[in-house]
MARDRENFI-540276 format. One record per residue (C-alpha): residue in one letter; x, y, z. Coordinates in Angstrom, 2 decimals, padded with zeros to 5 digits. Layout:
<sefi><residu>A</residu><u>X</u><v>Y</v><w>Z</w></sefi>
...
//
This chain:
<sefi><residu>M</residu><u>081.43</u><v>279.83</v><w>-041.82</w></sefi>
<sefi><residu>T</residu><u>085.03</u><v>279.68</v><w>-042.46</w></sefi>
<sefi><residu>E</residu><u>086.76</u><v>277.90</v><w>-045.24</w></sefi>
<sefi><residu>K</residu><u>088.47</u><v>275.45</v><w>-042.84</w></sefi>
<sefi><residu>S</residu><u>085.18</u><v>274.21</v><w>-041.42</w></sefi>
<sefi><residu>R</residu><u>083.89</u><v>273.51</v><w>-044.93</w></sefi>
<sefi><residu>E</residu><u>087.01</u><v>271.52</v><w>-045.78</w></sefi>
<sefi><residu>K</residu><u>086.67</u><v>269.35</v><w>-042.69</w></sefi>
<sefi><residu>G</residu><u>083.05</u><v>268.57</v><w>-043.37</w></sefi>
<sefi><residu>K</residu><u>083.45</u><v>267.69</v><w>-047.04</w></sefi>
<sefi><residu>P</residu><u>086.79</u><v>265.98</v><w>-047.80</w></sefi>
<sefi><residu>A</residu><u>085.52</u><v>264.40</v><w>-051.04</w></sefi>
<sefi><residu>E</residu><u>085.01</u><v>267.80</v><w>-052.67</w></sefi>
<sefi><residu>K</residu><u>088.48</u><v>268.93</v><w>-051.70</w></sefi>
<sefi><residu>A</residu><u>090.07</u><v>265.91</v><w>-053.38</w></sefi>
<sefi><residu>A</residu><u>088.00</u><v>266.51</v><w>-056.49</w></sefi>
<sefi><residu>E</residu><u>089.06</u><v>270.15</v><w>-056.73</w></sefi>
<sefi><residu>K</residu><u>092.80</u><v>269.37</v><w>-056.93</w></sefi>
<sefi><residu>P</residu><u>094.09</u><v>269.10</v><w>-060.48</w></sefi>
<sefi><residu>S</residu><u>096.19</u><v>266.04</v><w>-061.29</w></sefi>
<sefi><residu>A</residu><u>099.95</u><v>266.49</v><w>-061.36</w></sefi>
<sefi><residu>K</residu><u>100.49</u><v>265.40</v><w>-064.99</w></sefi>
<sefi><residu>P</residu><u>097.87</u><v>265.52</v><w>-067.68</w></sefi>
<sefi><residu>I</residu><u>097.54</u><v>262.27</v><w>-069.60</w></sefi>
<sefi><residu>A</residu><u>098.61</u><v>262.79</v><w>-073.18</w></sefi>
<sefi><residu>E</residu><u>096.62</u><v>260.86</v><w>-075.72</w></sefi>
<sefi><residu>K</residu><u>098.60</u><v>258.99</v><w>-078.32</w></sefi>
<sefi><residu>P</residu><u>097.76</u><v>259.69</v><w>-081.92</w></sefi>
<sefi><residu>A</residu><u>095.68</u><v>256.96</v><w>-083.48</w></sefi>
<sefi><residu>V</residu><u>097.86</u><v>254.88</v><w>-085.80</w></sefi>
<sefi><residu>E</residu><u>096.17</u><v>252.37</v><w>-087.96</w></sefi>
<sefi><residu>K</residu><u>097.70</u><v>248.94</v><w>-087.56</w></sefi>
<sefi><residu>P</residu><u>097.14</u><v>246.14</v><w>-090.02</w></sefi>
<sefi><residu>A</residu><u>094.29</u><v>244.00</v><w>-088.87</w></sefi>
<sefi><residu>A</residu><u>095.81</u><v>241.21</v><w>-086.84</w></sefi>
<sefi><residu>V</residu><u>094.15</u><v>237.87</v><w>-087.26</w></sefi>
<sefi><residu>E</residu><u>093.20</u><v>236.68</v><w>-083.83</w></sefi>
<sefi><residu>K</residu><u>093.33</u><v>232.99</v><w>-083.36</w></sefi>
<sefi><residu>P</residu><u>090.31</u><v>231.61</v><w>-081.57</w></sefi>
<sefi><residu>V</residu><u>091.19</u><v>230.18</v><w>-078.21</w></sefi>
<sefi><residu>E</residu><u>090.61</u><v>226.46</v><w>-078.32</w></sefi>
<sefi><residu>K</residu><u>089.18</u><v>225.02</v><w>-075.18</w></sefi>
<sefi><residu>P</residu><u>090.39</u><v>221.57</v><w>-074.19</w></sefi>
<sefi><residu>L</residu><u>087.86</u><v>218.94</v><w>-075.02</w></sefi>
<sefi><residu>E</residu><u>085.98</u><v>217.96</v><w>-071.93</w></sefi>
<sefi><residu>K</residu><u>084.94</u><v>214.37</v><w>-071.84</w></sefi>
<sefi><residu>P</residu><u>081.59</u><v>213.74</v><w>-070.27</w></sefi>
<sefi><residu>E</residu><u>081.92</u><v>211.92</v><w>-067.01</w></sefi>
<sefi><residu>E</residu><u>081.20</u><v>208.28</v><w>-067.64</w></sefi>
<sefi><residu>K</residu><u>080.03</u><v>206.21</v><w>-064.77</w></sefi>
<sefi><residu>K</residu><u>082.18</u><v>203.15</v><w>-064.35</w></sefi>
<sefi><residu>P</residu><u>080.31</u><v>199.89</v><w>-063.91</w></sefi>
<sefi><residu>P</residu><u>080.75</u><v>198.39</v><w>-060.46</w></sefi>
<sefi><residu>K</residu><u>083.51</u><v>195.82</v><w>-060.16</w></sefi>
<sefi><residu>V</residu><u>082.30</u><v>192.26</v><w>-060.17</w></sefi>
<sefi><residu>K</residu><u>083.89</u><v>190.14</v><w>-057.50</w></sefi>
<sefi><residu>K</residu><u>085.00</u><v>186.70</v><w>-058.56</w></sefi>
<sefi><residu>K</residu><u>083.36</u><v>183.93</v><w>-056.64</w></sefi>
<sefi><residu>E</residu><u>085.77</u><v>181.67</v><w>-054.87</w></sefi>
<sefi><residu>K</residu><u>085.63</u><v>178.21</v><w>-056.37</w></sefi>
<sefi><residu>G</residu><u>084.65</u><v>175.56</v><w>-053.89</w></sefi>
<sefi><residu>A</residu><u>086.15</u><v>172.16</v><w>-053.28</w></sefi>
<sefi><residu>Y</residu><u>083.65</u><v>170.56</v><w>-055.64</w></sefi>
<sefi><residu>T</residu><u>085.68</u><v>171.85</v><w>-058.61</w></sefi>
<sefi><residu>R</residu><u>088.76</u><v>169.85</v><w>-057.56</w></sefi>
<sefi><residu>Y</residu><u>087.11</u><v>166.46</v><w>-057.01</w></sefi>
<sefi><residu>K</residu><u>084.84</u><v>164.15</v><w>-058.98</w></sefi>
<sefi><residu>I</residu><u>082.46</u><v>161.72</v><w>-057.33</w></sefi>
<sefi><residu>D</residu><u>081.72</u><v>158.48</v><w>-059.22</w></sefi>
<sefi><residu>E</residu><u>078.39</u><v>156.67</v><w>-059.31</w></sefi>
<sefi><residu>K</residu><u>079.66</u><v>154.23</v><w>-056.69</w></sefi>
<sefi><residu>G</residu><u>080.67</u><v>157.07</v><w>-054.34</w></sefi>
<sefi><residu>F</residu><u>084.42</u><v>157.01</v><w>-055.04</w></sefi>
<sefi><residu>V</residu><u>086.19</u><v>160.36</v><w>-054.90</w></sefi>
<sefi><residu>T</residu><u>088.90</u><v>161.10</v><w>-057.45</w></sefi>
<sefi><residu>R</residu><u>091.13</u><v>164.18</v><w>-057.64</w></sefi>
<sefi><residu>L</residu><u>090.93</u><v>166.14</v><w>-060.89</w></sefi>
<sefi><residu>R</residu><u>094.28</u><v>167.91</v><w>-060.44</w></sefi>
<sefi><residu>P</residu><u>097.53</u><v>166.73</v><w>-058.84</w></sefi>
<sefi><residu>Y</residu><u>098.91</u><v>167.92</v><w>-055.50</w></sefi>
<sefi><residu>C</residu><u>102.14</u><v>169.91</v><w>-055.38</w></sefi>
<sefi><residu>E</residu><u>105.24</u><v>167.71</v><w>-054.97</w></sefi>
<sefi><residu>R</residu><u>106.99</u><v>170.25</v><w>-052.74</w></sefi>
<sefi><residu>C</residu><u>104.09</u><v>171.52</v><w>-050.60</w></sefi>
<sefi><residu>G</residu><u>102.34</u><v>168.18</v><w>-050.15</w></sefi>
<sefi><residu>Q</residu><u>098.70</u><v>167.28</v><w>-049.86</w></sefi>
<sefi><residu>G</residu><u>096.25</u><v>170.13</v><w>-049.65</w></sefi>
<sefi><residu>Y</residu><u>097.96</u><v>172.29</v><w>-052.28</w></sefi>
<sefi><residu>F</residu><u>096.45</u><v>171.63</v><w>-055.67</w></sefi>
<sefi><residu>M</residu><u>098.36</u><v>172.63</v><w>-058.78</w></sefi>
<sefi><residu>A</residu><u>096.75</u><v>174.95</v><w>-061.34</w></sefi>
<sefi><residu>D</residu><u>096.06</u><v>173.57</v><w>-064.80</w></sefi>
<sefi><residu>H</residu><u>097.50</u><v>175.87</v><w>-067.50</w></sefi>
<sefi><residu>G</residu><u>096.96</u><v>173.71</v><w>-070.55</w></sefi>
<sefi><residu>D</residu><u>100.57</u><v>172.64</v><w>-071.19</w></sefi>
<sefi><residu>R</residu><u>101.72</u><v>172.59</v><w>-067.55</w></sefi>
<sefi><residu>Y</residu><u>100.67</u><v>172.39</v><w>-063.90</w></sefi>
<sefi><residu>S</residu><u>101.91</u><v>175.04</v><w>-061.49</w></sefi>
<sefi><residu>C</residu><u>101.66</u><v>175.53</v><w>-057.74</w></sefi>
<sefi><residu>G</residu><u>100.35</u><v>178.88</v><w>-056.59</w></sefi>
<sefi><residu>H</residu><u>101.97</u><v>178.49</v><w>-053.18</w></sefi>
<sefi><residu>C</residu><u>105.62</u><v>177.77</v><w>-053.99</w></sefi>
<sefi><residu>G</residu><u>105.75</u><v>178.30</v><w>-057.78</w></sefi>
<sefi><residu>F</residu><u>106.73</u><v>174.72</v><w>-058.68</w></sefi>
<sefi><residu>T</residu><u>105.92</u><v>173.89</v><w>-062.32</w></sefi>
<sefi><residu>R</residu><u>105.48</u><v>170.47</v><w>-063.87</w></sefi>
<sefi><residu>Y</residu><u>105.14</u><v>170.28</v><w>-067.63</w></sefi>
<sefi><residu>K</residu><u>102.66</u><v>167.91</v><w>-069.24</w></sefi>
<sefi><residu>R</residu><u>103.89</u><v>165.35</v><w>-071.75</w></sefi>
<sefi><residu>A</residu><u>103.00</u><v>166.08</v><w>-075.31</w></sefi>
//
């Protein structure tokens, strides 16, 4: 066998036989003062809290706006809006009445 046929069959050996171009020079060991390494602080991970399901507000019915007497008479508990007319009740806010439709506000007398 010739040398060429060996080289073709085993390329890994050929690469291993070649010396490297520059030898790596080792640096002399110099003692450095011991550096205090700060521990890496991980960000605090909050445990996943399950949010309670949202509670839908029940729509108040018409029975909250009227009062029925013993005799069967119906009286309104809140006034109608002066701008919007009948059918638009005003909200009771303690010291005032306000319309949710147009924004009209009527203050109560002290």
